[in-house]
C-alpha positions in Angstrom: -5.8 -8.6 -1.8 -7.6 -12.2 -0.3 -8.6 -11.3 3.1 -9.7 -14.2 5.7 -13.0 -13.0 6.4 -15.0 -9.8 6.3 -13.8 -6.7 7.1 -15.5 -4.7 9.8 -15.1 -1.5 11.5 -15.7 -1.7 15.4 -15.6 0.4 18.3 -12.5 0.3 20.8 -12.5 0.4 24.5 -11.2 3.7 24.3 -14.1 5.0 21.9 -12.4 5.4 18.3 -13.0 2.5 15.7 -10.5 -0.4 15.4 -10.4 -2.3 12.0 -11.5 -5.9 12.3 -9.8 -8.3 9.3 -12.1 -11.7 9.7 -11.6 -13.2 13.1 -8.5 -10.9 13.6 -7.9 -7.3 15.2 -5.8 -5.0 12.6 -5.7 -2.3 15.2 -6.0 -2.8 19.4 -9.4 -3.4 20.5 -8.4 -0.8 23.4 -6.7 1.9 22.2 -5.7 2.1 18.3 -4.2 5.6 19.0 -1.8 4.6 21.6 -0.5 1.5 20.1 0.4 3.2 17.2 2.3 6.2 18.7 4.1 2.8 20.5 5.1 0.9 17.7 6.1 4.4 15.8 8.3 5.4 18.6 9.9 1.9 18.6 11.3 2.3 15.3 14.7 3.7 14.0 14.3 5.6 10.7 17.4 6.5 9.3 16.6 7.2 5.5 14.8 10.0 4.1 12.0 8.2 2.6 9.8 5.8 4.3 7.2 3.3 3.0 4.8 2.0 5.3 2.7 -1.5 4.7 -0.2 -2.5 6.5 -2.0 1.3 7.2 -5.6 0.3 8.3 -7.7 3.4 9.7 -4.9 6.1 9.3 -3.4 5.7 13.1 -0.3 4.6 12.1 0.5 7.2 9.3 -0.8 9.9 11.9 1.8 8.6 14.5 4.9 8.3 12.0 4.3 12.0 10.8 3.9 13.3 14.4 7.0 11.4 15.8 9.1 11.6 12.6 8.0 14.8 10.9 11.4 15.0 8.9 10.3 11.6 6.7 8.4 11.5 3.8 6.1 8.9 4.2 4.4 6.7 1.7 1.8 4.5 2.7 -0.1 1.1 1.5 -3.2 0.7 3.5 -5.4 -2.5 3.5 -8.4 -0.5 4.0 -10.1 2.4 2.1 -9.9 4.5 -0.9 -6.5 6.2 -2.2 -5.7 9.3 -0.3 -3.3 10.8 -2.8 0.3 10.2 -4.7 1.8 8.9 -1.3 -1.0 6.5 -0.1 -2.3 3.4 -1.9 -5.2 1.7 -1.0 -7.3 -1.7 -2.1 -9.4 0.6 -4.1 -6.7 2.7 -6.2 -7.1 2.8 -10.1 -3.6 2.3 -10.0 -1.8 -1.3 -9.8 0.8 -1.4 -7.1 3.8 -1.2 -9.4 2.1 2.4 -10.8 1.9 3.6 -7.4 5.7 2.5 -6.8 6.7 4.3 -10.0 4.8 7.2 -9.2 7.4 8.4 -6.2 10.3 6.5 -7.0 11.5 7.3 -10.3 14.0 10.0 -10.5 15.4 8.9 -6.8 17.8 7.2 -5.0 16.8 3.7 -4.0 19.2 3.7 -1.3 17.2 6.8 0.3 14.3 4.5 1.3 13.2 2.1 3.9 10.6 -0.1 4.5 8.6 -0.6 7.9 5.7 -3.7 8.0 2.8 -3.3 10.3 3.5 -6.4 12.7 -0.2 -8.0 12.1 0.0 -7.7 8.7 2.5 -10.3 8.5 0.1 -12.9 10.4 -3.1 -11.9 9.3 -2.4 -11.1 5.1 1.4 -12.8 4.7 0.7 -13.6 0.8 -0.3 -10.2 0.4 2.8 -8.6 2.1 5.2 -11.2 0.5 3.7 -9.8 -2.9 4.2 -6.2 -2.0 7.6 -6.5 -0.5 8.7 -8.3 -3.8 7.3 -5.8 -6.0 9.3 -3.0 -4.1 12.4 -4.9 -3.9 12.2 -5.7 -7.7 11.2 -2.0 -8.6 14.0 -0.9 -5.8 16.6 -3.2 -7.5 15.5 -2.0 -11.0 15.8 1.7 -9.8 19.5 1.0 -8.4 20.5 -0.2 -11.9 18.8 2.3 -13.9 20.8 4.9 -11.4 23.9 3.2 -12.3 23.2 3.3 -16.1 22.1 6.6 -16.3 25.3 7.7 -14.4 27.6 5.8 -16.7 25.7 6.1 -19.8 23.0 9.0 -20.0 25.6 11.5 -21.9 26.3 9.0 -24.3 22.8 8.1 -25.5 22.3 11.7 -26.1 25.3 11.9 -27.7 24.6 8.8 -30.2 21.1 10.3 -30.2 21.9 13.9 -31.9 24.7 12.2 -34.1 22.5 9.8 -35.7 19.5 12.8 -35.9 22.1 14.7 -37.9 23.0 11.9 -40.3 19.2 11.3 -40.9 19.1 7.8 -42.4 16.5 6.0 -43.5 14.4 4.1 -40.6 13.3 0.4 -41.2 10.2 -1.4 -40.0 9.8 -5.0 -40.5 7.0 -6.5 -41.9 4.6 -8.8 -39.6 5.4 -12.2 -40.5 4.6 -15.8 -39.2 7.8 -17.2 -40.1 9.6 -18.9 -37.5 12.7 -16.8 -36.0 15.5 -17.9 -33.7 17.3 -14.8 -31.7 21.0 -15.9 -31.0 22.1 -14.6 -27.5 25.7 -15.0 -26.2 25.6 -17.7 -23.6 27.8 -20.6 -23.9 24.6 -23.1 -24.5 24.5 -21.2 -27.7 27.4 -23.2 -29.0 24.9 -26.4 -29.3 22.9 -24.3 -32.0 25.7 -23.4 -34.3 25.3 -25.9 -36.8 26.0 -25.6 -40.6 22.5 -25.7 -41.7 21.5 -23.0 -39.1 18.8 -20.9 -40.7 17.7 -22.8 -43.3 14.1 -23.4 -42.3 13.9 -20.1 -39.7 15.2 -16.9 -39.6 18.4 -15.7 -37.8 18.6 -12.9 -35.4 21.7 -12.7 -33.4 22.9 -10.2 -30.4 25.9 -8.1 -31.6 28.2 -10.4 -29.0 27.3 -13.1 -30.9 28.1 -12.2 -34.2 31.8 -12.9 -34.0 31.0 -16.6 -33.2 29.0 -17.2 -36.0 31.8 -15.1 -38.4 34.3 -17.6 -37.4 32.1 -20.7 -37.9 31.2 -19.6 -41.6 27.5 -18.6 -40.8 25.3 -15.7 -40.7 22.6 -14.1 -39.3 19.8 -11.9 -41.0 19.6 -9.1 -38.5 21.5 -8.3 -35.5 20.6 -6.5 -32.2 22.1 -4.2 -29.9 21.2 -1.4 -27.3 24.8 -0.7 -25.5 25.5 3.2 -26.1 29.2 2.8 -24.5 32.7 3.4 -25.8 33.3 -0.5 -26.1 30.4 -1.4 -27.9 32.1 -0.3 -31.5 34.0 -3.8 -30.9 31.1 -5.6 -31.0 30.0 -4.0 -34.3 30.0 -6.4 -37.4 32.3 -5.9 -40.5 29.2 -6.1 -43.0 26.2 -3.9 -43.5 23.5 -6.1 -41.5 20.5 -4.5 -40.7 20.5 -3.7 -36.9 17.8 -3.4 -34.4 18.8 -0.5 -31.7 17.2 2.3 -29.7 18.3 5.8 -30.8 21.0 6.1 -28.0 23.0 3.2 -28.9 26.6 3.0 -30.5 25.0 1.0 -33.1 22.4 3.9 -34.2 25.6 5.7 -35.2 26.8 3.7 -37.8 26.6 2.6 -41.2 24.2 -0.2 -40.6 20.4 -0.1 -41.9 18.8 0.9 -38.8 15.3 -0.6 -37.5 14.3 1.7 -34.8 12.5 0.9 -31.3 12.0 3.6 -28.7 12.8 2.9 -24.8 10.2 5.1 -23.7 12.5 8.5 -23.8 11.0 11.7 -24.7 13.8 12.4 -26.6 13.3 9.5 -28.6 9.4 10.9 -29.2 10.6 13.9 -30.4 13.3 12.9 -32.9 11.6 10.0 -34.3 7.8 10.8 -34.1 5.0 9.2 -32.0 3.8 5.5 -32.6 6.2 5.5 -35.7 8.4 2.4 -34.2 7.9 0.1 -31.7 8.5 1.3 -28.0 10.4 -1.3 -25.2 10.7 -0.2 -22.1 14.6 -1.1 -20.8 15.1 -4.0 -18.5 19.0 -3.8 -18.3 19.6 -7.0 -21.1 19.7 -6.5 -24.7 18.3 -9.8 -24.7 14.9 -8.6 -23.3 14.6 -5.5 -25.9 15.4 -8.0 -28.7 13.1 -10.6 -28.0 10.3 -7.9 -27.3 11.0 -6.4 -30.6 11.0 -9.6 -32.7 7.1 -10.6 -30.6 6.1 -7.5 -32.0 6.5 -8.7 -35.7 7.0 -12.4 -35.8 3.7 -14.0 -35.1 5.1 -17.7 -35.5 7.3 -19.5 -33.3 10.5 -17.5 -31.5 13.4 -19.4 -30.4 15.9 -18.2 -28.0 19.1 -20.0 -28.0 22.0 -19.0 -25.6 19.7 -17.3 -22.9 21.5 -18.9 -19.9 21.7 -16.0 -17.6 25.0 -17.8 -16.6 26.3 -21.7 -17.5 27.6 -24.4 -15.1 30.5 -24.6 -17.5 32.0 -21.6 -15.8 32.3 -19.5 -19.2 30.4 -16.4 -19.2 29.9 -16.2 -22.8 29.4 -18.1 -26.0 33.1 -18.3 -27.8 34.8 -16.2 -29.5 33.6 -13.2 -27.6 34.6 -9.9 -29.1 35.8 -8.7 -25.6 37.3 -11.6 -24.7 40.7 -9.9 -24.0 38.6 -7.4 -21.8 37.6 -9.9 -19.5 40.3 -12.1 -19.0 42.5 -9.3 -18.1 40.0 -7.5 -16.1 40.1 -4.2 -17.9 36.6 -3.8 -17.5 35.1 -3.2 -13.9 32.0 -4.7 -14.7 29.9 -7.6 -13.5 30.6 -9.5 -16.9 34.1 -9.5 -16.3 34.1 -10.7 -12.7 32.5 -13.8 -13.9 35.8 -14.8 -15.0 38.8 -16.9 -13.5 38.2 -19.2 -10.5 35.0 -17.2 -9.2 33.0 -18.2 -12.2 32.3 -21.8 -11.7 31.6 -21.3 -7.9 28.9 -18.7 -8.8 27.5 -20.6 -11.7 27.0 -23.3 -9.7 24.8 -21.2 -7.0 22.7 -19.7 -9.7 22.2 -23.2 -11.1 20.6 -24.2 -7.8 18.1 -21.4 -8.1 20.2 -18.8 -6.0 21.1 -15.5 -7.9 24.5 -14.6 -7.2 24.0 -11.0 -8.1 21.6 -8.2 -8.4 22.1 -7.8 -12.1 20.5 -11.4 -12.4 17.8 -11.1 -10.8 17.0 -8.1 -12.7 17.3 -10.0 -15.9 15.0 -12.8 -14.9 12.5 -10.6 -13.8 12.0 -8.7 -17.3 12.6 -11.7 -19.0 9.9 -13.3 -17.4 7.7 -10.6 -18.2 7.5 -10.9 -22.2 4.3 -12.2 -23.7 3.8 -14.1 -26.5 2.0 -17.4 -27.4 5.2 -19.5 -29.0 8.2 -18.2 -27.3 10.5 -21.2 -26.6 14.1 -21.5 -25.1 16.4 -23.8 -26.8 19.3 -25.7 -25.4 18.2 -23.9 -22.1 20.0 -22.9 -19.6 20.3 -23.7 -16.1 18.0 -20.8 -14.8 13.9 -21.4 -15.5 12.3 -18.7 -16.9 8.6 -19.9 -16.7 7.1 -18.3 -19.7 9.7 -19.7 -22.2 9.0 -23.4 -22.8 12.1 -25.5 -23.2 13.0 -27.2 -26.2 15.8 -29.0 -27.6 17.5 -28.0 -30.9 16.0 -31.2 -32.5 12.6 -30.3 -31.4 12.8 -26.7 -32.5 13.9 -27.9 -35.9 10.8 -30.0 -36.4 8.4 -27.4 -35.0 9.9 -25.2 -37.7 9.4 -27.5 -40.3 5.7 -26.9 -39.6 5.9 -22.9 -40.4 7.7 -22.5 -43.7 10.3 -19.9 -43.4 10.0 -16.3 -45.6 12.2 -13.8 -45.8 12.9 -11.4 -43.9 10.9 -8.0 -45.3 11.8 -4.4 -44.1 10.0 -1.3 -45.2 12.1 1.9 -45.5 10.8 5.5 -44.0 12.1 8.7 -44.5 11.8 10.6 -41.7 13.1 14.6 -40.9 15.1 13.4 -37.8 16.7 16.8 -37.6 14.0 18.7 -37.4 12.8 16.3 -34.4 16.0 17.3 -32.8 15.8 20.7 -33.0 11.7 21.0 -31.9 13.1 18.7 -28.8 16.1 21.5 -28.0 13.3 24.0 -28.4 11.1 22.3 -25.9 14.1 21.5 -23.1 15.4 25.0 -23.6 11.9 26.6 -23.3 11.2 24.6 -19.9 14.4 25.7 -18.8 13.6 28.9 -19.1 10.4 29.0 -16.9 12.5 27.1 -14.4 10.0 23.9 -14.6 12.5 20.8 -13.8 9.4 18.6 -13.2 8.2 19.0 -16.9 8.8 15.6 -18.2 11.0 15.9 -21.0 13.7 18.3 -19.2 13.2 16.1 -16.2 14.6 13.4 -18.6 17.6 15.0 -19.9 18.7 16.1 -16.6 18.5 13.0 -15.4 20.5 11.7 -18.4 23.2 14.4 -18.2 23.4 15.2 -14.2 22.4 11.6 -12.6 23.8 12.6 -8.8 22.8 16.4 -9.2 19.2 15.5 -10.6 18.8 13.0 -7.6 19.9 15.2 -4.8 17.6 18.1 -6.2 14.9 15.4 -6.1 15.5 14.6 -2.7 15.6 18.4 -1.6 12.5 18.7 -3.2 10.9 15.7 -1.0 12.7 17.3 2.1 11.2 20.9 1.3 14.6 22.4 2.3 17.5 23.6 0.2 15.2 23.5 -2.9 16.5 26.7 -4.7 20.4 25.8 -4.2 19.9 22.4 -5.2 18.2 23.3 -8.5 20.9 26.3 -9.1 23.7 23.6 -9.1 21.7 21.2 -11.4 21.3 24.0 -13.9 24.5 25.2 -14.2 25.8 21.6 -14.5 23.1 20.9 -17.4 23.7 24.0 -19.1 27.5 23.4 -19.7 27.2 19.5 -20.8 24.1 20.4 -23.1 25.5 23.1 -24.9 28.9 20.9 -25.3 26.9 18.0 -26.7 25.3 20.0 -29.1 28.5 22.2 -30.3 30.0 18.6 -30.9 27.6 16.7 -32.5 25.4 19.0 -34.8 25.9 22.2 -37.0 23.3 23.5 -34.9 
């Protein structure tokens, strides 16, 4: 936080301290307490959770708590130490993102309201802007995660149990300096599908790009897939190409050789074991997972083709795409299906001008921009810039790869006892349930996977400190029904 001068605590005319930053008063020089109360009384707070940006000496927090006692308050202060899980100060050992995630996880993003102390906008405008950007990005991600858990949580657990009971070998790539090209499914990837594809670099394809390779008589060394949904089976290849996938992906339940990674879930750690495979947090797009996975093992150049986010030609995907007929008759009610028809070109042009059309695009771009690797390149790049990836033409990429000889992708296969891991996880969950300990992290995770709405309702009641017992009773009842059904259907346990 860059402040415009020294921070001073001075007496006000009323006798209580006031705060001065540089040449500017943060609180009133006459009566900071009265000023805070007047401001707090002017606010129309409609949501159960309130994020206060710009606390100084505690007057704002006190006024809000006094005048709005039914609200749960989280505070960002510009002065002083951290005051617990609901307050962050400039001396806090946690980053802003860590602070936000500490209370945001598990709650509905729509339940939060943000208020900014007016002097903060004038005295520290860049800090306020940075705070709000971080906060809005996490709210966006939280809303997307809630929707994903609601739609896919049960399927992820089902896929994980089915995979654990098959108990296949788990592959881990051997580190290499060889160059690799990731083929994403944006339309610009077509410019890279030449007859010599893969001659001087390895090729890893997203599952949605495999059909485009197949019809051109091209192949990939590996493919990546994170989808756990029912439609995802249509993306799978005909042959047994090794697949990079998390435990909850539908691909993990196929006969394809499996290169695992985790997405930070407890059930993955129990089933696969700790530190055996890379841990890659979900960022809403398989491209992020695949690039981050490759960055763990490929020290040489990593090129990404078809990472457009959108294309000005009006085509949402590389062609042919396994779900083509679903996009065009709109049987899938998804963001992808809405990028078809006449609306596609208009929205594409907006995004090409730097105005992201949807929250999904903003979320994807944010995650992709976080990937760190010294040799990350975007080949035949689309119109949306991603600052951490240097754009190269196909010819420039080819020339770069000629300086780094290609070596064969090598995989080490490990036999793990996935069944025992799954049973250990089951024992952990049911023990926590018997203790009625829904805040235990492994239990909290699976409650959210299987009962998203009930879990979020329970979390809200817990913060509000009312109706908690009844909310938990309903949550537990719903969970036990779904939990027992899954174990009966996908295992012999």
